[in-house]
Chimera marker file (.cmm) of the C-alpha trace (Angstrom):
<marker_set name="trace">
<marker id="1" x="235.249" y="174.915" z="315.271" r="1" g="1" b="0" radius="0.5"/>
<marker id="2" x="237.310" y="175.334" z="318.425" r="1" g="1" b="0" radius="0.5"/>
<marker id="3" x="241.008" y="176.122" z="318.023" r="1" g="1" b="0" radius="0.5"/>
<marker id="4" x="243.521" y="174.400" z="320.262" r="1" g="1" b="0" radius="0.5"/>
<marker id="5" x="245.320" y="176.809" z="322.576" r="1" g="1" b="0" radius="0.5"/>
<marker id="6" x="247.788" y="174.310" z="324.061" r="1" g="1" b="0" radius="0.5"/>
<marker id="7" x="251.206" y="175.036" z="322.542" r="1" g="1" b="0" radius="0.5"/>
<marker id="8" x="252.239" y="171.395" z="322.935" r="1" g="1" b="0" radius="0.5"/>
<marker id="9" x="249.424" y="170.151" z="320.725" r="1" g="1" b="0" radius="0.5"/>
<marker id="10" x="250.101" y="172.884" z="318.186" r="1" g="1" b="0" radius="0.5"/>
<marker id="11" x="253.765" y="171.829" z="317.993" r="1" g="1" b="0" radius="0.5"/>
<marker id="12" x="252.711" y="168.194" z="317.731" r="1" g="1" b="0" radius="0.5"/>
<marker id="13" x="250.386" y="169.048" z="314.854" r="1" g="1" b="0" radius="0.5"/>
<marker id="14" x="253.172" y="170.964" z="313.086" r="1" g="1" b="0" radius="0.5"/>
<marker id="15" x="255.551" y="168.040" z="313.614" r="1" g="1" b="0" radius="0.5"/>
<marker id="16" x="253.085" y="165.530" z="312.202" r="1" g="1" b="0" radius="0.5"/>
<marker id="17" x="252.355" y="167.723" z="309.187" r="1" g="1" b="0" radius="0.5"/>
<marker id="18" x="256.071" y="168.175" z="308.468" r="1" g="1" b="0" radius="0.5"/>
<marker id="19" x="256.815" y="164.459" z="308.819" r="1" g="1" b="0" radius="0.5"/>
<marker id="20" x="253.876" y="163.608" z="306.570" r="1" g="1" b="0" radius="0.5"/>
<marker id="21" x="254.936" y="166.072" z="303.882" r="1" g="1" b="0" radius="0.5"/>
<marker id="22" x="258.540" y="164.898" z="304.041" r="1" g="1" b="0" radius="0.5"/>
<marker id="23" x="257.530" y="161.279" z="303.612" r="1" g="1" b="0" radius="0.5"/>
<marker id="24" x="255.438" y="162.179" z="300.560" r="1" g="1" b="0" radius="0.5"/>
<marker id="25" x="257.969" y="164.452" z="298.886" r="1" g="1" b="0" radius="0.5"/>
<marker id="26" x="261.267" y="162.857" z="299.890" r="1" g="1" b="0" radius="0.5"/>
<marker id="27" x="262.788" y="166.184" z="300.970" r="1" g="1" b="0" radius="0.5"/>
<marker id="28" x="265.409" y="165.745" z="303.673" r="1" g="1" b="0" radius="0.5"/>
<marker id="29" x="265.425" y="167.887" z="306.819" r="1" g="1" b="0" radius="0.5"/>
<marker id="30" x="268.127" y="167.203" z="309.418" r="1" g="1" b="0" radius="0.5"/>
<marker id="31" x="266.890" y="164.841" z="312.105" r="1" g="1" b="0" radius="0.5"/>
<marker id="32" x="268.060" y="167.182" z="314.853" r="1" g="1" b="0" radius="0.5"/>
<marker id="33" x="265.423" y="169.755" z="313.894" r="1" g="1" b="0" radius="0.5"/>
<marker id="34" x="262.602" y="167.225" z="313.896" r="1" g="1" b="0" radius="0.5"/>
<marker id="35" x="263.887" y="165.788" z="317.156" r="1" g="1" b="0" radius="0.5"/>
<marker id="36" x="263.927" y="169.190" z="318.822" r="1" g="1" b="0" radius="0.5"/>
<marker id="37" x="260.415" y="169.941" z="317.583" r="1" g="1" b="0" radius="0.5"/>
<marker id="38" x="259.146" y="166.591" z="318.897" r="1" g="1" b="0" radius="0.5"/>
<marker id="39" x="260.901" y="167.120" z="322.233" r="1" g="1" b="0" radius="0.5"/>
<marker id="40" x="259.421" y="170.597" z="322.651" r="1" g="1" b="0" radius="0.5"/>
<marker id="41" x="255.940" y="169.311" z="321.823" r="1" g="1" b="0" radius="0.5"/>
<marker id="42" x="256.259" y="166.510" z="324.370" r="1" g="1" b="0" radius="0.5"/>
<marker id="43" x="257.496" y="168.821" z="327.116" r="1" g="1" b="0" radius="0.5"/>
<marker id="44" x="254.723" y="171.355" z="326.553" r="1" g="1" b="0" radius="0.5"/>
<marker id="45" x="252.064" y="168.626" z="326.512" r="1" g="1" b="0" radius="0.5"/>
<marker id="46" x="253.393" y="167.214" z="329.788" r="1" g="1" b="0" radius="0.5"/>
<marker id="47" x="253.439" y="170.548" z="331.590" r="1" g="1" b="0" radius="0.5"/>
<marker id="48" x="250.041" y="171.441" z="330.148" r="1" g="1" b="0" radius="0.5"/>
<marker id="49" x="250.853" y="174.942" z="328.936" r="1" g="1" b="0" radius="0.5"/>
<link id1="1" id2="2" r="1" g="1" b="0" radius="0.2"/>
<link id1="2" id2="3" r="1" g="1" b="0" radius="0.2"/>
<link id1="3" id2="4" r="1" g="1" b="0" radius="0.2"/>
<link id1="4" id2="5" r="1" g="1" b="0" radius="0.2"/>
<link id1="5" id2="6" r="1" g="1" b="0" radius="0.2"/>
<link id1="6" id2="7" r="1" g="1" b="0" radius="0.2"/>
<link id1="7" id2="8" r="1" g="1" b="0" radius="0.2"/>
<link id1="8" id2="9" r="1" g="1" b="0" radius="0.2"/>
<link id1="9" id2="10" r="1" g="1" b="0" radius="0.2"/>
<link id1="10" id2="11" r="1" g="1" b="0" radius="0.2"/>
<link id1="11" id2="12" r="1" g="1" b="0" radius="0.2"/>
<link id1="12" id2="13" r="1" g="1" b="0" radius="0.2"/>
<link id1="13" id2="14" r="1" g="1" b="0" radius="0.2"/>
<link id1="14" id2="15" r="1" g="1" b="0" radius="0.2"/>
<link id1="15" id2="16" r="1" g="1" b="0" radius="0.2"/>
<link id1="16" id2="17" r="1" g="1" b="0" radius="0.2"/>
<link id1="17" id2="18" r="1" g="1" b="0" radius="0.2"/>
<link id1="18" id2="19" r="1" g="1" b="0" radius="0.2"/>
<link id1="19" id2="20" r="1" g="1" b="0" radius="0.2"/>
<link id1="20" id2="21" r="1" g="1" b="0" radius="0.2"/>
<link id1="21" id2="22" r="1" g="1" b="0" radius="0.2"/>
<link id1="22" id2="23" r="1" g="1" b="0" radius="0.2"/>
<link id1="23" id2="24" r="1" g="1" b="0" radius="0.2"/>
<link id1="24" id2="25" r="1" g="1" b="0" radius="0.2"/>
<link id1="25" id2="26" r="1" g="1" b="0" radius="0.2"/>
<link id1="26" id2="27" r="1" g="1" b="0" radius="0.2"/>
<link id1="27" id2="28" r="1" g="1" b="0" radius="0.2"/>
<link id1="28" id2="29" r="1" g="1" b="0" radius="0.2"/>
<link id1="29" id2="30" r="1" g="1" b="0" radius="0.2"/>
<link id1="30" id2="31" r="1" g="1" b="0" radius="0.2"/>
<link id1="31" id2="32" r="1" g="1" b="0" radius="0.2"/>
<link id1="32" id2="33" r="1" g="1" b="0" radius="0.2"/>
<link id1="33" id2="34" r="1" g="1" b="0" radius="0.2"/>
<link id1="34" id2="35" r="1" g="1" b="0" radius="0.2"/>
<link id1="35" id2="36" r="1" g="1" b="0" radius="0.2"/>
<link id1="36" id2="37" r="1" g="1" b="0" radius="0.2"/>
<link id1="37" id2="38" r="1" g="1" b="0" radius="0.2"/>
<link id1="38" id2="39" r="1" g="1" b="0" radius="0.2"/>
<link id1="39" id2="40" r="1" g="1" b="0" radius="0.2"/>
<link id1="40" id2="41" r="1" g="1" b="0" radius="0.2"/>
<link id1="41" id2="42" r="1" g="1" b="0" radius="0.2"/>
<link id1="42" id2="43" r="1" g="1" b="0" radius="0.2"/>
<link id1="43" id2="44" r="1" g="1" b="0" radius="0.2"/>
<link id1="44" id2="45" r="1" g="1" b="0" radius="0.2"/>
<link id1="45" id2="46" r="1" g="1" b="0" radius="0.2"/>
<link id1="46" id2="47" r="1" g="1" b="0" radius="0.2"/>
<link id1="47" id2="48" r="1" g="1" b="0" radius="0.2"/>
<link id1="48" id2="49" r="1" g="1" b="0" radius="0.2"/>
</marker_set>
């Protein structure tokens, strides 16, 4: 199994896991944190680092 080394895809995976767990459990995390995580993932994917 090959691990992904692109930080953008790693952040995207973390974001998706967090959003999925939050929707299942109903725990509230401030939207600003999820927004910042999504923004960082998008930026890193676009620049390809």
